[in-house]
C-alpha positions, 0 to 999 in steps of 0.5 A: 545510109539506108533509112527504113521508113514505116507507116500506119503500123496500127498496133499490128505487133506481128507485122511490125516485127517483121518489118523491122526484121527485114529491114535489119536485113536490108542493112537499114542504118536509120528508122523513120516512123510516119504516124499511126501507131495505134488504132485497128490492132490488138498490140497498141501498148507494145507498139508505142512502147517499141516506137518510143524505144526506137526513137530513144535510139535515134529514129524519127517519128511523126504524128499521125491522126489515130495518134492524135485521136488518143488526146483528141476526142473530136478527132474524125473517125469512122464508127469501128476506128472510134471503137478501136481508139476507145478501147486503145485510150484505156489499154495504153498508159500515161507514159504512152499517151503523153508520148503520142501527144508530143509528136510533131505533125512533120519533121525535115532532114536535109531534102526529105520532109517527113508527115503523116498524110501531106504538107498543105496543111498536116493536121487536116490529115488530107488524103493523097489520092490524086495528082492534085493531092500530090501536087498541092502537097509537093508545093507547100513543101519546101523539101525536094523529097516528101514521104507520107502514109495515111493512104494505105497504099503504095504510090509515088508521084513526081513532078517536073519544073512545068509542075506535071505530075506523074503518079505510078504504082511502085513494084515491090523489090525494085529500086526507083532512082529519085532523079534530081531536078524533080520533086517527089512524093512517096506514099509508103503503103501500110505496116499493119493494115495494108489496103491494096489486096496484098495482106503482107506489111509494107514499107520502104527503104530510101538510099541516100547515096544512091537517091533510090527508093524501094518499097518492100512487103513483108509476110507475117502471121496475119492469122495471129494478128487477126485472132488477137484483135478478135480476142480483144473484142474489137470489131470483127471487121477489123480482124477480117480485112487484114486477111484480105489486105483491104 
């Protein structure tokens, strides 16, 4: 089975459509969505409705911090993110808001844990930025493999029985064997707002038979996505950063 994994879509319709198409072309048969469907981008209602349809057809989805902020005004966000969420709350219908509020923080499937941020305390939305962060998350997880988002930059961590953690940046299109006897934490990068200097949308596919993970980039119409953000009156920086991938 090939599982397509998406994180941090952030209401970017153009990016999400490109990733879904590429995942179908790669013959992915299962979809897992790791949160932050809204925030920053111009198409939250379409994005959440699409996620709802996918879940209705068997996809798995967990909650992200921006999704949580729709129903929790106390969620800690920076100024531009707060402006975008306030606008998003008005753009979403009741059905979409209720769907986001009911999403779980984590899901486990066989040897895989799905979470937006990290496993030691999912509602605290800690970032996995260092070996220490990765070790904390892996030690808290009962599953051998953890898949998360939140950071917006692709990264992969592995630990051996001694507890030593190794980190490396994956190369797009190159399959990485997730070797047995090790624990792994995969930070997926972002569909809707990449921050690794590459504007192309990022997602990954995990092949359960080969136990191999491959990161992919999906070029999309970044100019259109940025224009839609400006057209909605959202902060201009949210549009400009899409063009730079930062």
